[in-house]
Structures are given as structure tokens and as C-alpha cells.
N, C-alpha and C positions, 0 to 999 in steps of 0.2 A: 462471465462476459458472454459462456454455453447457453446460459440461458437468455442473457439477451440475442445472442442470435437463431436462436432458432423460434424465439418469438418475432422475430423482422423474418424468418423463413416463411413463418407461421401467415406472418403477414400479403410478404407479396403470394405464397398460391393462394389465398383468401380470395387476391384483389385477380388474379386473373380469374378466379376460377369465375371472380360475381361476370367480369367481362365477356367471360366465353357463355356464363348459361345466360348474359342479354341479349349475344351477337346469334345466339342459337333459335334464342328467342322470337326475333325478330326476324332473322330470317326463316326462319314457318310459318311465322306469320304473314309478312311478302309471300310464302308461297301457296299459302291457303287467299290470299289476295289474287295470287294470280288465274291460282285457279278456279278461284269464281265469275275472271274477268271474263275465260273463255267457253264463259256463258252466254255470254254476251258484245263479243267482237263480231263485228259486221266481215272483218276483211279478217284473216288470220291467217300469221305466216307458219314456214318451214319450223323452225324453233315451235310454235304453238302446236304445230300435227305433232311435236317429237315427243313434246308434254304428255302430249296423249295417250301418243304411246306408253308411255310411260310410267302410268297411276292405274291400278287397279283395276281389276272390272266393275266393279263396283260404285267409283269416285267417273271412271269415264261413266258410264250407264248414266249418270245422273250428269253430266255434262250435258251430253248430245244429244239427253233426252228435252234439258232443257234448247237446248234448239233446233229441236224439233221435227230431229232422228226416232224412225221407226227400228229395232229391234227386232229382228225375225227371228221366232224358237219355234227348233221344230218341239209336237204337244208332247205333252208326256205321257198318250196312250200310243203311238208311235215306238215300241225298244225295237225294232227291226225291218230290214226294208222291205221282206214280205208284209209284212204289219199296212202298207203303203198299199196295197191291191185287196181291191174287196172284189172276193169270188165273186159273190152274189149280182152284185155291181155291172162285175164285169160280162158274165149271161147274159145280162136283164139289160145292160145294153145292147148284145151281140144280137138278142132276138127281137128286136122288135128294130136294129138296122135292118135286119130280113120283112117286116112285115112292110115296115117305110118305103122302102126301096122299092117291091113288087115282089117278092119272094122270090124263085126263081127263075125271076126276067133279072135279078140283077147277079144272075152269076161272074159274069164278064170285071166288071169292080170289085166286087164282093169275093177277092180271093186272093192266094200267100202268095209269094213269092215261091217260085217253078212253078205256077200255072193254073194252080186247085186247092181246094177252099180248106182250110185250117180247120179241124175239129176243133170245139171247146172246149175238148182234155187236150188236143194239142199243145194249145192255145197258152190253156195256165199252166202247159209244164213245159215248154220254152219259159215263161215268164217269173216259175220259182227257179227256170235254172240261170235268167242272168240274176235276181235275185241274193243267190249264193256267190256267178264272178263277182258283182256290187261288194258283199261282202271279207272275198279272201284281200280286194285291191285297196279294199279303206273299208274299217269295221263301221257299221251302222253307231256304233257307240263314242266311238271317236272325231265321225262326221255330222252327227248331234249336238256336242260340247264345243262347234264352231264358234264365236259372235261371228255374224252378221247383224248386219245393218242395216237401212233406207235412209242415205244422206237425204236431208228436204232440198227442194230445188232450192231456196237462195244459199244456202250455201254451197253447191254445185254451181250454182250460175257467179257466186262472185267468190269462191275460194277452190277452181276447181285445180290449179294449177299445183294447190299445194296437196289438196284431197287426191284428184287423180276423180277417173270413172269409178266404171268397177273394180277395177286394179290397174295398173300397167307393169309394164315390163322390165325386172332388175337385170335386166342383160347378164340371164349368168348360163343360160342354153339349154336346147334341147339336141336326142336327136330324135324325135318323132321323125316316122319313114310317113309324111306325107300322099308319097303316090300310092299307098293303097287306099287310098278317101275314092269317093265315087261320088256327081253330084249328089246335093242334097243330106252328104252327110254335117255333122256339126263336132268343131272342133274346141274344144274344153280346156283353158292354159292355166297355170297358176303363177304370178309373180307376185308385186309388190303393192297393193294395193291398199286403200285403209278400213279395214276390216272389211270386207269383200265375203269370207269365209273361205270353200276349199280352194275355188275357181275362184278367179278375181275375171276372163274375159272370153266370151263367147263367137263362133262365127261361122258361118255354112257355107261350107263347100258349093259356091257353084266353076267349073272351067271354064276357060277358056282359051285362046288361041295361043295365047304367055304363060308359060308354067310357072309364075313365078305370082301371074296374078290371078289367081285362083279361088278362093272363099274371101265372102264380105260379110263386113263386120263393122256396123258403126265406132263414133269415137263424139269424143269432146269438139273439135279441132274443122272435124269432116262433116259428121253425120254417117250417112252411108255410104259406107266406097271401098273399096278394096281393100282385102289385109293381104298382101305377100307372105308366102311360103317364111323371108329371109327373115322378117317381119315378129311370125310364129314361132320361130326358131329362136328368139331373143330372151322367149321367156322360161323362170325355172323347169317347166312341164311341159307340155302338151299330150289331148288323148283326143284319138278319134273318135266316137259316134257313130254307129247305126243307128234308124229311128226305125222302130218295129209297126207295120204299118195297117197289122191284120186289126180290124176283119178284108180293108181298104187295097187295094193290090199296092204293090211295090210300086207303078207307075207315081205313089205319090211322091217320091222323092224328088224325082224329078220337075213334077207340082210344083216344088217346096224351095227347089232350088231356084226358075224360075221365076216365083211370086218373088223371090229376095231381090234377086237382079230385076227387078218396073221397082224396087225402091229406090234406087243407086240415084242418090242425088240430094233423094231429104235429107232433113235434119238434125239434130241429135234432141232424143226424147231427153228433158231434163227434170218430165214428172215421171220418177221411177215409178209409181203408186196406180195410173193408169197403163196400165198395159196394152189397156181397147186398143188407142188412139193406133192411128194409119197415115199422120201427116207428119209423125217422127217418129222416130224409134233409140234405143240405146239395140247395148253386143245382144242378152240374151231376148230383150222383147221381138226382135227383129229375127228371129231360128224362132221362137214360137210362134208369133206369127206367122211365118213360111208356110206349117205345118196347120195353123186350128186355120182362119181363114179361109184356104182355096179347099180344105172340105167338104164333102158335100153332106146341106145340115141335117141326114137323119144320121149323124158319126162323123163328130168331130173329135181329130186328134189333138189331145191333149195333152201336151208335157207340160206341165207344170204340175209338176207331183208335190209342191207346198200347198194346201190352202188360202186360199185368199186370205180370211181370216188369222191363218199367222202371217204372213206376209205383207199386209194393206194390199193385197191388190196386186204387187212386182211380178216380177218373174227372176230372179236373182239363174247365172249362169249357177250356180247349185241344183237351182230347182229342177232344170234340164237334164243332169246327172244321176237324182235322183228319181229322174220317171225309169217305169217297170219297161217305155217303149225304147231305151235305150240303152245297145250293148257297146264294149269296149271290140273298137278292129284291132286298132296298134296305138301303144301307147312309147315314153319316151321310157319309162324305167317300169 
């Protein structure tokens, strides 16, 4: 009797195990099929995006690459913020700017804030200090290890409701004191965008009569438009960055703010890898363009710290943070 019971229990266990194994294999096969389908779907859902987030970095890379996305990777040779600053290149550019601008006749333009020319040694010391402050705030190793992607234009146009632009507000809130900002400053924020990197959105400060509308940052729905302080306070973190315009006059910050104001109403630039266009803008592109395009031909103010070969011609919010020209005025933590 006991032997019969034991045999029956064993048979039942075997049947249960067989069905369980079959279900597991079926679920795994279905899961692999769904993941493969993500590489081909035209329309992504919120569940699709959640699935992509849950995958390993390698699996996600395979799918996003198949969809035409480009991964931004900081080159291996960069091991610190200082590595991004070429002392020789800066010195040569400065000397070339002096010559091209007509030597002493350019003194009114080639001056630093405070009304006097910074010599090269002072400028390099300021760059070094800036890099140290960045490292104390956010280690370069951590910054470098962040996952960053440039979405393909097709995905952004068809799926921007579930993907977001460079990033959207998670509505966690921050307490950054925007009153300390000035025209031409850049606001960088962290949010819940789809793998934008450390920072997910950027806006350039241009004060007007109403303090609630003081900063300009494009979005996919309205293009180039005002970002209110209340909107920017909804992100989980905000940082006010001031641009070092050396060797040009600090008045270039006001020039940048005015340039951004002139772009109001232009459409959103869905082609992230084309930062050079001036008929449409995305958020960080506008901040970059506001300094680059109006600056004189003999010394362009370039805030894009990531080589075009590494980010495919895009300029992400992270690239603005990485620049030695941007330093933190205040932040929310």
C-alpha cells in the first residue's frame, strides 16, 4: 500500500514538474519573441518602454541599436574632467583670437568680467578650479558610466508621448534658488527621461517682466517656448550654470539670452544629431547655439564638450555640464 502511494505521489510530482517546465519554457520563448518585436515595432506603448527599462544594458543596446538609436559613449582616453581641457589648444586659440581681432584694438572685446584682460595663466587656473568643483559635485567616473542614447527621429516623432524628449519632469520637486540666476545662465535639471544621461533637460535664462516666465527651453509640443520657474521646480534636481566667456566680454551672456529670445516660436528639432540647424531647436541645442552662433568668427564660444565623433553631432544636456566653460552658481542639493 505504501509503495502504491509513493508511486502515485511520484507520478503526480512528475506531471506537475512537466507542466511547470513547459510553462516556463513557453513564457521564456514568448518573452524572447516580445523583445525581438521591440526592435521592429513602429508604435511603442508604455509597457514597451517599461520592458526596455527592465532589460540588461546589453539587451537594451541590441534593441535600441536595431531601432536606429545611437549610444553616446565618453571616449576611454578621458579619465577626468581635466582631460577634456587641452591647454595647448586653448592657448593657441587665444593667441589666434588676438591676432585675428587686430591685436590691441580688440581689447574692448577680448576682456574678462571685471573690466580687464585675463592672462592665459589666470584662465587656465580658473579652468582647473572648475574641473575640481565638478569632481567634488559629481565624480567623473560616475558621470562617464551613465547610459546615454540619441533616439532616432522616427521614434521621437511617433513615440514621443511614451519616450519623452531628452527627459520629462517626475514631479519630485526641487528647491533650487533661481533668483540667483542671471541672463545667459543655463538651467540643467534631472528627471525621468528615457536614458538621457545625468541631466535630462536644459533651458537658458532670459528674464522678462514676469518672474514666472524667465527661461527658454524647447519641448516637443510647443517648440521653443518659455519654461516657468514652477515648471523647472518640478524636476528632481536643478542646477544653475554660469558660462565663462573668456576671452570675450561677459556681455556675451546677454547676447546669448537675446539670441535665444529671438528663436521663440520655432519648432522642435527632432533630428538630434543635427545641432547645426537654426530653423528648429531642442533644449540643449538652443543653449549651445545661443553662445556659438552670435560669437565672433575669430573666437567661437563652444559649450559642447563631447566630440562630434562620440555623440554623432548631437549636443545633450550632459555635454553642457561637461564643458569647462560652465560652472555651478547654485543647485538644489
